[in-house]
N, C-alpha and C positions, 0 to 999 in steps of 0.2 A: 413523501409516497416511499413505502419500504422497496430496497434495493431488488431483493428477490422478484417483485412483480416486474419492475423494470428490466430486469435478468430474463425474467422468463416471456419476454416480448419478441424473444429470439433476434434483435437487434444488436448489432455490435455495441458494447459498453467501453466508451473513453471515461476515463475518471482521473481527479488530481489531486494529490495530496500535497499538504499546507504543514508547516509547523506554528505553533502560537507565538508572537513577536513579543517582545519583553519591553519594548518602548513605545511612547504615543507614534514617534516616527516611523518606527517599523511597522506599527499597525497599519497606519496611512499608505506605507507603501504595498504593504501585501494585499490591501482591498483595490489599490492600483492593478496588481497583479491579476486578481480574479475577474476585473472588470474588463482586463486584457483577455483574460481567458473564457468570459461569459459567451460569447458571440459563436465558441465552437459547441455548446451545448452539452455539456459532460452530461452522463446518466447521473452521476454524483459527484462530490470532494469529499476528503476526508481530512480531519484535523488531529495532528498527533499528541501523544501526552508523554511529558519527559521523563527521564530516569527518574525514579522512586516518585512520581506523581508531581512533580517539581512543576509542570504547568497545569495541575488540575484545575485550577480556577479559570485560568485563560483558554484553556481548550473548551470550557463550558460556557463560555462569554463569548467564545469566537464561533463557535456552531450555532447558537442561538443568534447571534447578528446575520450570519450567513443567512440562515432559515428566513430570518424577518426581513432583510435588505436588498436581497440578490434574486430570490426567486429558486435558487439552486439547491439540490437534495443534499444535508451534510450528514455526513457520518461522524461520530464521535470514537476516538479510539479512548479503552478504559483497559488500564493494567492493574495486576493485583498487587504491584509492589505497593509496600507500605501500608495499607487499609485492611481493617477488619471489615468483617462481612455487613455488620453495621454501618460503616462508614462508605461500603461499595453501594449499599441498598439507598444511603442518601444521596450519593451522586444520581444512580439511575434517576432516583426520585426526581431530582433537580432539572437532569437531560429530559426526561419526561412531560415535566412541566414546561418547559421550553419548547415543546412540540417536536422533538427529536425522534425519530424513527428509527433509526440505525445506528448501530454499535460495532465498532471491531474490538472485539475480545480477545486481549493479549496476556502473556505472563508479564512481560515488560522485562527491561534490562536492570540490574543492581543499580543501584543510587552511587550518583558520582563517588569516586575514591573506593567504592568496592569491588570487588572481583568475582565474588558469587551471590548467588539470589538467595536469599532467608526468608522463608516463610512467616509471614506475617503473624502476630498473634490473632487467634480467632478468624485468620484469614487463609488465601488459598494459593496453594504451591505450583498449580498447571493452571494454563489457559481451560485446559478442559474442566477444571472444577469451576472456574469462572462463567463457561458458558453454561454448564450446567444448573449455575444458581440463578443466573439472568432467565434462562428459559423456563425455567419452573414459578418464575416470579412476574414475570413483564412479557409483554409483547414485541418487543424490539425484533426487527430484523438484525440475524448477527451475521457477521463477517469472522473470519480466521484467518491466522497466516500459515503457509507452508513455504517449505524450503527445497528447491530444485537439488542443490550441494549439500543438502543435510543441515539441520542445527549445529550451528558452532560447538555448542555442548554435546552433543550425540555421539555416541561411542562408533556409530557407523551407519549408512544411509539406511540399512536395513532396521536397526531400531529407530531412528527418526521416522521413518514410514511406518512404523507399527505405534509410534506416538500419535502421529497423524491419524491412524485408524481411530483409535482411542478418544482422540479430539472431536473429530466429525461425528462419533457416535453420540456425544454431549447435546448436540443440536444445531451446529451454526446452518447457514444457507447458502454460503458461496463461502471461496476461499481465493486469498491474495497471495502470490509470491513475494517472497525477498526478492532485491534486485539480482539480474544476471547478465552477463554480456555474450551468452553463447547460446542459441536458441536450440541447439542438440540437446543442452540441460534440461530444458523445460519440457522438450516432447518427449526424451527418456523418463522425466520424472512424472507428466500424465500418463505415460503407458503403466508406469508401476503402480499409481496410485489407483488407475481401472483395476487393473490384474486385483489389487487390495479389495475392490470392492468398495470405492469412493466414486459416489457418481455426482457430484457437486460441481457446478461450472468454477475453473481453476482461472482466473485472471493474470495473466502474467504481469509482476512490477519491472518497469523499464524507468532508469535513473539518465537523463542525458547527462555525459560528464561534461564538466564548465570548469573543472579545476583539477589537477593531477594530484596534487597533495592531500584534497579533500578525496579522492576517489581510493587513494591508498589508504587513509584514514577508514573511511566505510566500510572498504571490502575487508580490512582486517579485522574489523569488527564482528561483521556478518558472517566472514568465512566465504565470501563470494570470489571468485577468479578472475583474474581479468587477462584475456586471450592474449596472447604472443604477438597476433597480427595488430591488435588495438595498441598493446603497448608500444610498439614500432611505430604506429602513426602517430601517437602521440607524443613518441620523443622526436621525431621529426618537426613538429612543432615549433615555430619562432617566437610565438608570443601566446597569450591567452587568448587572444580574439581567434587566432587559430586552432588553439585547444577547443573551444566551444564550435567552432564550424566544425569540427573532425568529430566531436562528439555528436550533433546534428545529426550528421551523415552516416555514423554507425548507426545511431537509434533508429533512423529513417529504415536502414537496411532491415534492422531488427523486427521493427513492426510490421513492416511489409511480409517477410517472412513467416513471423508468428501469424499474423492475419490469414495468409494463403497456405498455412497449415492446419487450419480450424480452431484457434486460440478465441475464446468469445468476446476478446476486448483488448483494451489495453488499458493499465494502470501507472499513470505518472507521477514518478516522485519528482516533483517541480521545483523543490529546496526553494518555495516562495519566489519563484522568477517564471517570467511567461515566455522571454524571447525564444528561448529552445522549443520549448512545449508547441509553440504555435507555429513556428517553422516544420515540425515533424507532422502535425496536425494537419497543414497546409499541402504540404507533400502527401500526405495519405489520400487526401481527398483528390488532387489533381490526378493523381494514380487511377482512384476509383473514376473520373470521370472519363479518363482516356482509354480504362481496358475496353475491351471488346465485348458485346452482351453475349451472353452463355446463351446457346441453344439449350432449349429444352429437349 
């Protein structure tokens, strides 16, 4: 089923993102994670695409297996990196043949060892071009990325928003944000997007913190900031278990605030682990049950 139709029901969307494992043992571990998360009935799950297309075949195989074996609705990430138009068309043909209906269309990060993106020969240099190519030739439902704090390569948030307007004009069906840890960044971004004429659902992306070094690495790459309060909380943690619990607590607070503020759902960057996401989802469910009924 197409994600745009699921979002169109008006129900809150909860979705989980995975990355393709590179060993048989890691594949088994991922499918155990998927089994742990499946009872939460996610709206969809997504599978990333390595820098430079390094996990292209793994991504295609994994989304196909999820579709066949789990009953969950998968979305395959696809990037412009290192592929010509014909190569991208061949990938899209394979995904369509596997019954995949949803694509997250991205420019993608430069290959490992490179610091700048290079447009492939007869390929695309921007996500907007990839989206337009897919929209003209295929019936996939398309997601696209957006950046509450601005894309790290954009000279300003104003220019980043202008780029997003161009991207949206190419035809995606919904947007998912880069990770962030301060809800006001999301709400400010949504306000600016609406003022710019963007009406698509904007799903906030949340990454539960599980490792401080990993957090620093991810945020340095994507340009996300770490609030001082969260830094202080993590610094006071005695061990990794305490970091995980602190990450869960912060994410619960974030998710409750986002949903209360009108976000259409939450997209969890799971890092192929289930514990934190299960705990957060359970806390949100408990809060929903405990909440007093609204008067009409």
